[in-house]
C-alpha positions in Angstrom: 0.0 0.0 0.0 1.3 3.4 -1.0 1.4 6.3 1.5 -1.4 8.2 -0.3 -3.7 5.1 -0.1 -2.8 4.7 3.5 -3.8 8.3 4.3 -7.1 8.0 2.5 -7.9 4.7 4.3 -7.0 6.2 7.7 -9.0 9.3 7.0 -12.1 7.3 5.9 -11.9 5.3 9.2 -11.7 8.5 11.2 -14.7 10.3 9.8 -12.8 11.8 6.8 -10.5 13.6 9.2 -8.1 16.1 7.6 -4.5 14.8 7.5 -2.2 17.8 8.2 0.2 19.1 10.7 1.1 16.9 13.6 -1.4 14.2 12.5 0.3 14.0 9.1 3.7 13.9 10.8 2.7 11.1 13.1 1.1 9.1 10.3 4.2 9.4 8.2 6.2 7.7 11.1 3.5 5.2 11.7 3.4 4.3 8.0 7.1 3.5 7.9 7.2 1.5 11.1 3.9 -0.4 10.3 5.2 -1.4 6.9 8.4 -2.8 8.5 6.4 -4.7 11.1 4.0 -6.0 8.4 7.0 -7.4 6.3 8.1 -9.3 9.4 4.6 -10.8 9.6 3.9 -9.3 13.0 0.2 -9.3 13.8 -1.5 -6.0 14.6 -3.2 -7.7 17.6 0.2 -8.6 19.0 1.2 -5.0 18.9 -2.0 -4.0 20.6 -1.3 -6.5 23.3 2.3 -5.2 23.7 0.7 -1.8 24.6 -0.8 -3.4 27.7 2.5 -5.2 28.5 4.4 -2.0 28.5 1.7 -0.4 30.7 2.1 -3.1 33.2 5.9 -2.8 33.1 5.4 0.9 33.7 3.4 0.2 36.8 6.1 -2.2 38.1 8.9 0.3 37.4 7.1 3.6 38.0 9.8 5.0 40.2 12.8 4.2 37.9 14.3 6.5 35.3 13.1 4.4 32.3 9.4 4.7 33.4 8.6 7.5 30.9 10.2 5.3 28.1 7.8 2.5 29.0 4.8 4.9 28.8 6.0 6.1 25.3 6.3 2.5 24.1 2.8 1.7 25.5 1.3 4.7 23.6 3.4 3.9 20.5 2.0 0.4 20.4 -1.5 1.7 20.5 -0.7 4.2 17.8 0.6 1.8 15.2 -1.6 -1.3 15.5 -4.4 0.5 13.6 -2.0 1.6 10.9 -0.7 -2.0 10.6 -4.3 -3.3 10.3 -4.9 -0.9 7.4 -1.6 -1.7 5.6 -2.0 -5.4 6.0 -5.7 -5.4 5.3 -6.2 -7.3 8.5 -8.8 -5.0 10.2 -11.4 -6.9 12.2 -14.2 -6.3 14.7 -12.2 -8.4 17.2 -9.2 -6.2 16.7 -11.2 -3.1 17.3 -12.6 -4.7 20.5 -9.2 -5.8 21.7 -7.9 -2.3 21.0 -10.6 -0.7 23.2 -10.0 -3.2 26.1 -6.3 -2.7 26.0 -6.7 1.1 25.9 -8.8 1.1 29.1 -6.7 -1.5 30.9 -3.5 0.4 30.0 -4.8 3.6 31.4 -5.6 1.9 34.7 -2.0 0.8 34.9 -0.9 4.3 34.0 -2.9 5.6 37.0 -1.4 2.8 39.3 2.0 4.0 38.2 1.2 7.5 39.2 -0.1 6.3 42.6 3.3 4.5 43.0 5.1 7.8 42.6 3.0 9.5 45.3 0.1 11.1 43.4 -3.1 11.5 45.4 -5.3 8.4 44.8 -8.6 10.3 45.2 -7.8 12.5 42.2 -6.5 9.6 40.1 -9.7 7.6 40.8 -11.9 10.6 39.7 -9.9 11.1 36.6 -10.0 7.5 35.5 -13.7 7.2 36.1 -14.4 10.3 34.1 -12.1 9.3 31.3 -13.5 5.8 31.1 -17.1 7.1 31.1 -16.1 9.5 28.4 -14.8 6.6 26.2 -17.9 4.5 27.1 -20.2 7.3 25.8 -18.3 7.4 22.5 -18.7 3.6 22.1 -22.4 3.6 23.2 -23.2 6.4 20.9 -21.8 4.3 18.0 -24.1 1.5 19.1 -27.0 3.8 18.9 -26.2 4.7 15.3 -24.0 7.8 15.7 -21.4 6.7 13.3 -19.0 9.6 13.9 -18.9 11.7 17.1 -17.3 14.6 15.2 -15.6 16.2 18.2 -12.1 16.2 19.6 -12.2 17.3 23.3 -9.4 18.8 25.3 -8.6 15.6 27.2 -8.4 12.8 24.6 -6.2 9.8 25.3 -2.9 11.4 23.9 -3.5 14.4 26.2 -4.1 12.1 29.2 -0.8 10.3 28.3 0.9 13.7 28.1 -0.1 14.5 31.7 1.2 11.0 32.8 4.5 11.6 31.1 4.9 15.0 32.7 4.2 13.7 36.1 6.6 10.8 35.6 9.4 13.2 34.6 8.6 15.5 37.5 8.8 12.6 39.9 12.4 11.8 38.6 13.4 15.3 39.7 11.5 15.2 43.1 9.2 18.1 42.1 7.2 18.9 45.2 4.1 20.3 43.5 3.1 17.5 41.1 -0.4 17.5 42.4 -0.9 20.9 40.8 -0.6 19.2 37.5 -3.1 16.7 38.6 -5.6 19.4 39.5 -5.1 20.9 36.1 -5.7 17.5 34.5 -8.8 17.0 36.5 -10.1 20.4 35.2 -9.3 19.3 31.7 -11.0 16.0 32.1 -14.2 17.5 33.5 -14.3 20.1 30.7 -13.7 17.3 28.1 -16.5 15.2 29.5 -18.9 18.2 29.5 -18.0 19.0 25.9 -18.7 15.4 24.8 -22.0 15.1 26.7 -23.2 18.4 25.2 -22.2 17.4 21.7 -23.6 13.8 21.8 -26.9 14.9 23.3 -27.4 17.4 20.5 -26.6 14.8 17.9 -28.9 12.1 19.3 -31.8 14.3 20.3 
């Protein structure tokens, strides 16, 4: 599959999303890596599963200096499995379900990693409940016939991963006010949830 075909297929699967800027830069990287993995006959579902493995390893090594690297590997695995499925023409309903399961499970281990480094558990629980409910709303809306949500909120999964990454880095340097970033994250997550609820209600009413 040529890069242009890959872009078109990816865009069609994401509600004809425009491919430009940082999205295009990421897809260019994803395309190259995914083609290499496909040549090695690696299954997209295996890469999906590795995302969870790296998340578990992050939890087990949260206080060590390579913890941020494990987070990046977890997120990277989640980012290229879909590209591999497109390139290898191995997209499947089971693959989509597995991807969703791994995403939610991985984020739980991300939160457990943050608890390991001393982040207040109360706020972590609130954040993961709101984030998981947000993702459930997206999935349930699809089941009710809303084929494309059509909104990108301010606390999608990459943003949540960014907060986790920042907190892991701050922990390495014994930054004393890490919870301030957790409070900011919580505000983002609540606003994100409200944005999605408002949009979905308008689309389904």
